[in-house]
C-alpha positions in Angstrom: 0.2 17.2 3.7 2.0 15.1 6.3 -0.4 12.2 5.6 0.2 12.3 1.9 4.0 12.3 2.5 3.5 9.3 4.9 1.5 7.4 2.2 4.2 8.1 -0.4 7.0 7.0 1.9 4.9 4.1 3.2 4.9 5.1 6.9 2.6 4.2 9.8 -0.9 5.6 9.6 -1.0 6.5 13.3 2.4 8.2 14.0 3.3 8.9 10.4 6.9 7.9 11.2 7.5 4.2 11.5 8.0 2.1 8.3 5.2 -0.3 7.4 7.3 -2.7 5.4 10.2 -4.8 6.6 11.3 -6.0 3.2 9.9 -5.6 -0.3 6.8 -7.7 0.2 6.8 -8.3 4.0 5.3 -5.9 6.4 5.9 -5.3 10.1 3.1 -6.6 12.5 3.6 -3.5 14.7 4.9 -0.1 14.1 8.6 0.0 15.1 8.1 3.6 16.3 4.8 3.8 18.1 4.0 0.1 18.6 0.5 0.1 17.0 -0.8 -3.2 15.6 -1.1 -2.7 11.8 -3.7 -5.5 11.2 -6.7 -4.5 13.3 -8.6 -7.7 12.8 -8.6 -10.9 10.8 -9.1 -10.1 7.1 -8.2 -6.4 7.6 -6.4 -6.2 4.3 -9.2 -7.5 2.1 -10.4 -4.0 1.4 -6.9 -3.2 0.0 -7.7 -5.6 -2.8 -10.3 -3.2 -4.1 -7.8 -0.4 -3.9 -5.4 -2.5 -5.8 -7.9 -3.1 -8.6 -8.5 0.6 -8.8 -4.8 1.5 -8.8 -4.1 -1.2 -11.4 -6.9 0.2 -13.6 -5.7 3.8 -13.3 -2.1 2.8 -14.0 -2.8 0.7 -17.0 -5.4 3.0 -18.5 -3.0 5.6 -20.1 -1.0 2.8 -21.7 -4.1 1.2 -23.0 -5.4 4.5 -24.5 -2.0 5.1 -26.1 -1.8 1.7 -27.6 -5.3 2.1 -29.0 -4.5 5.5 -30.3 -1.5 4.2 -32.3 -3.7 1.3 -33.5 -1.4 -1.5 -32.2 -2.2 -5.1 -33.0 -4.2 -7.2 -30.4 -1.2 -9.4 -29.6 1.1 -6.4 -29.1 -1.5 -4.6 -27.0 -2.1 -7.7 -24.8 1.6 -8.3 -24.3 2.4 -4.7 -23.3 -0.5 -4.5 -20.8 0.2 -7.9 -19.3 3.9 -7.1 -18.9 3.2 -3.7 -17.4 0.8 -5.3 -14.9 3.4 -7.9 -13.9 6.1 -5.3 -13.5 4.0 -2.9 -11.5 2.1 -5.4 -9.3 4.6 -5.3 -6.4 4.2 -1.5 -6.2 0.5 -1.7 -6.5 0.4 -4.4 -3.8 2.4 -2.2 -1.4 0.6 1.1 -2.1 -2.9 -0.5 -1.9 -2.1 -1.7 1.6 -0.7 1.6 2.6 -3.6 3.6 1.2 -6.1 1.3 2.9 -4.3 1.6 6.3 -4.4 5.4 6.1 -8.0 5.4 4.9 -9.0 3.2 7.8 -7.1 5.4 10.3 -8.9 8.5 9.0 -12.3 6.8 9.1 -11.8 5.1 12.5 -8.9 6.9 14.4 -6.9 5.1 17.0 -4.2 6.4 19.4 -0.6 5.4 19.2 0.4 2.7 21.6 3.9 4.3 21.9 4.8 3.6 25.5 8.3 2.5 26.4 7.3 -1.1 27.0 5.6 -1.3 23.6 8.8 -0.1 21.9 10.8 -2.6 23.9 8.3 -5.4 23.1 8.2 -4.8 19.4 11.6 -3.5 18.4 11.9 -5.3 15.1 8.4 -6.7 14.4 
């Protein structure tokens, strides 16, 4: 339950406390709380792309079914789906990264690097 709450609030996959994102689209390099490096290796976030595709599909599917059910025109259908995808993309981007980080932590656990010198070394990264 703690992990689900950490995913929903976009918290560190190791300590479940530190925020992952610094601003709306920029993430910290290290956890401000435990000091763990978020990006384990070069290309670490490529798998989050597949999660983003899945989330996008799952989010747009109910709208598509509803628009098909009311027999909307093709231009209206396309406009609604495209606008919905554009509006929701920033959230899909963030949550796909967060979900991938937590999945990776569950598949290949690592310990927090939360020593005092790490906290001092990465206070705002």
